[in-house]
N, C-alpha and C positions, 0 to 999 in steps of 0.2 A: 253618142246622144244622151245616154243615161248619165254618164259622168258629167256632162255639161249641165244637165238638169239638176243633178245633185249639188254642183258648185253654185249654181244660181240660187237654188232654194236654201242651201245651208250656209252660204257665206255672203256677208255684206262687207262694205268697206271697213267697218270697225273690226270685224273678225280678221280680215286680211292684214290690217295694220297691227293688230295685237300679235298675230303669229309672226309677222315680220320683225317686229320689235323684240319679241321673245328670243328668237334665234339670233338676231343681231347682237343683243346684249350678251347672250351666252357665248357667242363666238368671240366677241371683242374681249370679254373678261378672260376667256381661256387663252387667247393669243397674248394678252398683256401679262398673264401669269407665267406662261411657258417660254415665251420668246424674249421677254425683257429681263435683264439682270436684276437681282434683288436690290442693288443700290440705285437703280434707275428711277427717275421721277415717275415714269409711266408704269412701273411694275405694280401689279396687284398681288397682294400676299395670298398665301394658301388659306389663311384664316378667313379672308374676305370671300374667297371662292366657296369655301364650305358654308359660310354664312348665307351667301346668295342661294346656294343649293338648298339650304334649309328653308329659306323663304319660298322657293318654288314648290317644295313639298307641302308647305302650309297652303300655298295657293291652290294646289290640287285638292287638298282636303276641303278648302273653302268652296271650290267648284262642286264637289260632291254634295256639300250641304245645300248649296244654292239650287242644285238640281231637284232635290226633294222638297225644299222649303219654298223656293221662289217660284217653281213651276207646278208643284203638286200640292202645296199648302200643308205639308207635313213638317212641323217644327221638331227637329230632332235635337235632343240634348244628350245624345249618347254616341255621336259619331267618333268620339275619342276612342271608344271601344274597338271599332273596326280599324282605326288608324293604329292602335297599339297591337292588335292581333297580327296585322300585316308586319309590323315592326318585330314582333317576337318570332314570327316565322323566318324572317331574314336573320335575326339575331341567332337563332338556333343553327342555321347554316354556317354563319360566321364562327360560332363557337366550335363546331365540328371541324373547321379548317385549322384550328390552332394546333391540334395533335400533341406531339411531345414538347412543344415550345411553351406549354403552360407552366405554372409555378410548380406543380407536382409531377409533371412529366408523363402523365397518363395519356396513352395514345387514343383512348376511347372516351373516357369520362371527362367532362369539363371540370375545371378546378373546383367549382362550388359543390359539385357532387362528391368529389374526393374529400373535401373538407367536411361535408355532412355525413361521411361514411356510407355513401351509396355503394352497393356492391356490383351493380350492373346497370347498363343504360336502359332507361324506361322505354317501353314499346313505342310511345308516341314521339320519341326522338329518332326512330329508325327512318332512314331515307334522307335525313337532312344533311348527310355528307355529300349529296348531289345537288347541284344548283337547280337543275330542272325541276326536281321534286319540291325544293323550297319555293321556287317561283310559282309552282302550281298551288302550293298551300297558301301563298300570299293572297291568291285570288279565292281559293276554295273555302278557307276557314271563315273569313269575314262574310263571304257570299252565302255559305250554308247557314251560318248563324242568323244573318239578316233574313234569309228566306223563311226559316222556321219561325223566327220572331214575327215577321210580317204576315205570314200565313195566318197565325192565330189572332194577331192584333187587328188586321184589316178585315178579316172575315167576321170578327166579333164587332166590327164597326166602332172600334175605339178611335176617337178623334180628339182634336183640340188639345187642351191642356192635360187631359188624362193620358193621351199618348205620349206627350212630352215628358210627363212624370215617369211613365213606365220606361222610356228609353234612358232616362237619367238613372233610374233604379238598376237597369241592366248593366250600365258601365260601372256603377258603384259596386255592385255585387262581384263583377269580374275583378275589380281592383282589390277587394278584400280577399278573393280567392288567390290571386297571383302574389299577394304579400306573404302567403304561407310557404314556409320552406319545404314542406312535404309535397307541394304541387309539382316540383321538378322544374321550375323555371327561374331559379336563382333567388327566390324570396324577395325581400326588400332591396337587396343589392342589384337584382336583375342580371342582365347579361352584358359583359363588357370585356375589355382587353382583347379586342379583335386584332387579327394579324393580316389576313389576306381575304380578297374577294376575287374569285375566278383566277387565282394564282397571282394577283397583283397586290402589292403592299398598299393597305388602306391609307397609310400615312404619306405615301408618295404624292408629289405634286400632280403627276400625270393621272394618277388614280382619282384624285379629288376633281380634276378637270373632267375626267370621264364621267364621274357621278353627277357633276353639274349638268353636263350635256344630256345625260340620261334623264335627269329630273326635268329639264326643259322639254325633251322629247315626250316624256310621259304626260306633262301638262298640256302640250300641244295635242296629243292624241286624245286625251280626256276632253279637251275643249271641243275638238272636232266632233267627237261622238255626241257630246251634249248638244252642240249646236245643230247637228243634223237631226237629232232626236226631237228637240223642241220645235224645230221648223217643219217637221213632217206632220202628217195627219194624226199620227199618234200623239204628237205634242199638242195639237189643238184640242184633242179630247182631254189631255192631261190638264191643260189650263182650265177647261170647262169643269173638270173635277175639283180643281182648286177653288174656282169662283162660285160654283153652285153644284155641289156633289149630289144633292137630292134630285135636282132637275136632270142631271146627267143620267142618273140611274133610271129616272122615269122615261127617258128617251130610249132605254133598252141597253145601255152600256153597263159594264160591270166595273165600277170604280176600284174595287179591291184588287182586281187583276192589274190594272194600270199602276196602282200604288205599289203593288208587290214587285213588279218588274223594275220600276225606277228605284225603289228602295234597295233592292238587291244590287243593281248596277252601281248605285251610289256607294254602297258598302265596299264593293270590290275596288272602286276607285280610291276610297280612303285607305284600304289595305295596301295598295300600290304606293300611295304617298308615304305610309309608315315604313314600308320596306326600303324605300330610297332614303328616308330620313335617318335610319339607324346607322348605316356605315359612315355617314357624313358627320354625325355627332358623336359616334363611338360608344353609345350605351343605349340600352332600353331597359326600363324598370317599371314597376307597377304605377308610379306616379303619372305615367302617360294615360292611365285610365281615369284619372280624376275628373269628376263632372265639370270642374272649372275649365278644363281644356275644351270640352264640348261647347260650353257657354262662350268661350273666347272665339271659337270658330263661327258661332252665330253672330257675334259682334263684328267679325271681319266682313261677313256677308252684308250685314246691315249698314256698315260704314261705306262699303263699296257700292252697294245698290242691289237689293234683292231682286231676283228675276232678270238679271242682266248678263250673267256669266262673266263677262269681262270685268264688271264691277266687283264681283266676288274675289277674283284673283288680285285686283288692284288693292282692294281693302285688306286682304291678307298680308300683302307685301308692305303696305304703308303702316299698318298697325304694328307689325312685328319690327319694322325698322324703327318706329317710334319707341317700341319697347326696348330695343337694344340701346338706344340713346338714353332713354329715361332711367333704365335700371343701372346704367353706368354712373348716373348722377345722384338719383334719389331712389334706390331700389325698394325701400320699404313703402314708398308711396305709389308704386306702379298700379296696384289694384284699384286704388282710389282714382287715379288718373284714367284707368280703363273704364270704370263705372261712370265717371264724369263725361268721358267721350261718348259712351252709349246714350246717356241722357241728352247730351247736346245734339247728337245725330237725330234722335227721336223727335226732339222739339223743333230743330231748325232745318234738318235734312231728312225728312221722313222717308224719302225714296233713295237716300244715299247719294254718293258723289255722282255716279253715272246717271241716276234718276234726275238729279238737279241739272246736269249737263243736257240731258235729253229734253227736259222741260224748257230750258233756256233756248235751245236750238229750235224747238217747236214754236215757241212764241216769236222768235226772230223770223222764222220762215212764214208764219202766219202774217206778220207785219209786212213782209215783202210782198206777199201775194195780194194783200188787200190794197196797199199803196194809197197814195192820195187820190181822191176822187177826180175823175177826168174833168178838165175845165170845159165848159160849153164854148163852142166855136161861134164866131160872129155870124149871124144870119140864121142860127138854129132856132 
């Protein structure tokens, strides 16, 4: 009974269609990559598989941004920090798996540490030779940072543009710190030259397909969690905090507690997205912390539709697909095109793609319900 109530409350037709299409696309792409010969017309290259996997990671990041911005009213310009921290946690695990196959053949120290004359492994690298520990850190590091940051920010009642600026300052500070060689994270070169993940070659077609399916599963789980959360009583209060925080507080609620929980959950989702992103692109460096990446994530959500969940994921995939095409033709003009896209969406699609679709469907339904006035019958 509880399961049925959860499904009815947490899932609508759009959610079911979204999850169905997500797994269908991932399964079809995986089949066409592994089952079809490279010379076949239906074969999908490993590059395309990795590219789609990267899009799904971006979609999970956009979902995390939509959760705090679309339903809680917290505009974060620093979610790239949580994404990058999750990526670094996974990158550290992958670096420990290289062992003696590195350039310098050191079984313990990564190549960049040998090059910089490090004598021993820093304490914060301990444990990253185990996948379970790295997976725990993927969640814990962004989660703890978000919890501490949110504890002070929300209880100080920092809101609006001031909070956005502070989040941007946070990710910029982390970027500067990770650029330093003495931090122990590879400096400006970052972490790369990965070999294995869980004993599987990261370059193998089967591994890339596995990472694609893992990305699809992570996106589905994140979507289900967000959908259940925003459709619950907690979610109703969350929307009230977004629309009228002072009134919600007057009614006896503690908005800072609601914000803190959602903010921390969102950061952990972003960390998972970063962790899945790294083995598929083969590198993680401090450029992932740049504030521009956080702003791009906000644009994805705005394009797809803020406060729709499905729209955020669609916006991430569409914008990044456009980026792939555009940068192949006119790479130096991509940022101008992105800015123009954001302005166009703000002017002509203020509620994003899904918001526009919802508005159209609502008008169409209203038109059907009203219908033509009933004609009077003879004798009335």
